[in-house]
N, C-alpha and C positions, 0 to 999 in steps of 0.2 A: 883580489883584484884581477880582472880579466883585461886583456889587451888586444888590439886589432892594429896592425901596421899596414898601410897602404903605400906602396911605392909606385909612382905613376910616371912614365917616361913621356916628356912632351917638350917640343919648343917653346911653348907657352907657358913655361913654369912661373914667371913673374907675375902674368896676369892671373893665373889660377890661384897663385899663392895669396895674392892681394884679395881676390874674391873670396876665398875660403877663409881667410884669416879674420875678416869683418864678420862673417857669419857665426862666431864662436860665442855667442851671448845666449842668455836664458837656456843653459844646458840643464839636463837633468840632474837631480841630486847624486853626487858621488861621480860624475863624469868629467873628465878632463880631455880636451883636444889640443894637440900640439902639431904645428905645421912647420915643416922646414923646406928650403928649395936649395937646388943646385942648379947649374947652368941649364941642364936639359931633363930635369926630373923635380918632382916634389915628393915628400914624404909626410904622411899624415899618421900621427900615432893617437889612437882612441883608447883611452883607459875608463874603466868603470867598477865601482865596487858593486859586486853581485850580491844582493840580499834575497832575491827571489827569481823564479823563472821568467817573470815579466821582465826583469832587468837584462836578461840575456838577449830577448828580443828586442829591447830599446837599443842596445849596443849594436846588434847587427842591423837594425833599421837605420841607424845614424850613419853606419858605413855605406849602406845602399844609398842613402840620400846624399851624401857626400859625392859618391861616385856619379850619381845622376846629375848633380850641379857641374861637375867637372865635364860631362858629355855636353851640356848645354853650353858651357863657356866656350869649349873647343868649337861646336858649331857656330856660335856667334863670331868668333874670331875667323873661322874660315869663310863665312859670309861676307865679312867686312873686307877681307883681303882678297876676295875674287872679284 
């Protein structure tokens, strides 16, 4: 089992948590994603059973996609608040 932990500090932890939590459907076989939040941060744990080299890329691409989603959420919130 390979794991990636992302800890992201933000004042928008609630909004990001709700947005990412909803997106955890139709995951690849053997993958689990858990999202936790604190007052000013979120933690994302991605776990995947690695059966081939392709699975490692899937794990990394999933982490990249989550970070891209967070970036979009932050930009939207920033535009709404300005």
